[in-house]
C-alpha positions, 0 to 999 in steps of 0.5 A: 881471395881465400879468407883464412879462419881459425884452425887451432888455438895454443894458449900461453903457458906460464913458465920460466927460462934463463935464470928465472925470467917468467914467460908465456909460451905457446909454440914450443911448450912442448916439442910437438907444439910447433908451427913449421918453420917456427919452433917457439913463441915466447911472450914476456911482460911485467913491471916486476923486476924479480920477474925478469931481473935475472935475465939470461946469462951466457948459453949456447945455440945452434941450427936456428934463428931467434927473433926478439922484438922488444916493445918496452924495456932495455936489454944487452946482447953480448956473443962470443964474436965480440958483439954487443947490441942494446935492445930498446923500446921498439927494436929487434935483434935478428940473431942467426945461431947457425953453426954455433953462438954463445950469447947472453941477454941481460936486462939493463934496468932494475925497475920498470916494465920489460915487454916483448917477444922472442920467436924461434925460426928454424933453419933448413938443413942446408943452412943449419951450419952457416956462420953465426951472426945478428942484426940490430934493427932499430925502430926507425928502420921498421917500416910502418904503414898507417891506414883508416883505423890502424897501423902496421910495422912490418919486421919481416916480409913482403906485403902489398897493402892498399895497392902499395908494396911494403918491404919489411926490415928483414926480406931475405930469409929462405923461409920467407917469414912475415912478422907484423905488428898490427895496432887496430883502433876501436872497431878498426879493421885490416885485411892482410895478405898471407902467402897461400904457401905459408903456415901462419898465426895471429897473436893477441896481446892487448885489447880484443879482436876477432877473425871470421866471427870468432874471438881471438884469446889473449896471449895465445898462438891463434893458428890460421887455416889455408887461404891467402889473406886474413881479416881482423876486426878489433873490439871496442877497446881497440887491439894490438896483435902480431901476424906471423907466418912463414914457408914450411921447411918440411924436414925432420926436427930434433931438438935437445934444448938449445940446439935444433938439428935434423938428426940424433947424430947431429945433436950429439955432435953439438953436444960433443962440440959444446963440451969440447969448446969447438961449438963456435970454432 
C-alpha cells in the first residue's frame, strides 16, 4: 500500500452566492481551481440568519451534479419537475442537473445555525444531457462505521475498513465518487483506502488533524498526492473532516455560471435554451 501525502492546499475564500448566502469556496473559486471530476466545493455555516436567510431562489443548471450535505439546519428544495425535498440535519440531496433543471434551495428557519457543504460533481460528455432528477438521502440511510477512536459516515463510494466492505448511500456513478464524513476523537487515527485511480482531497472543518506529519488547515481543500490509502491523525481536540475522491473524466470543461459543458458551442446552446424556455424540455 502507498500512503498519500499532502500535495496542495486550496484555502477556502470568503464569498457569497445565491441571494447573498455567505460561503467559503475552495474548489471553484476560479475556473482553473478544480480537481477533476470535482468543479466546486462550498462550505456554509453561520448562526446569524442574515448570512443565509435569502437562500438560493430559482435558478438553472445543466451538465453536472450537485451534492448538498446538511450537517445542521433545514432547507427546502423545489424544482420544475414538481419535486419538493426537505434537507435536514445529517441529510444529503444528490441532484443530477443533466440536460437541465430549474430549482430553488430556500431556508426553512428564521434563526439558529445552518451548516453544511455543497459539492459540484462533473458529468462526462456522454451523460451531460441525461434526464434531470434527484435523490433525498435521509441520515438513517447513510451507512456509518465505528472503530476505535472514531466513526465514519459514507455518503458515496465503496470502502473496505477493518476487513469489512462498506457500500455508501450512492454507489452507481460513473466517476466512482467517494464522499465520507470522518469523526476522530482526540488522538484518534484512521487509515482509509482511496482508489489509486482517483483524485482525492481532505477538508478539515472542525478540530485539528494531520497527514504524514503535516498539519491540515481548517476550511481548505487539502489535495492529496498519488497512492492508495491515507492516514489521518487527530489532534488534542479531535477532528471532523471530509474525504472526497473521484475518478478523473479527462475531458475539456467549459463553464458559464450554472452551465458546465465540453465546448463553447454547447454553452451557447444552453443559454439559448434557457432564454427560449426549452432548457428543461
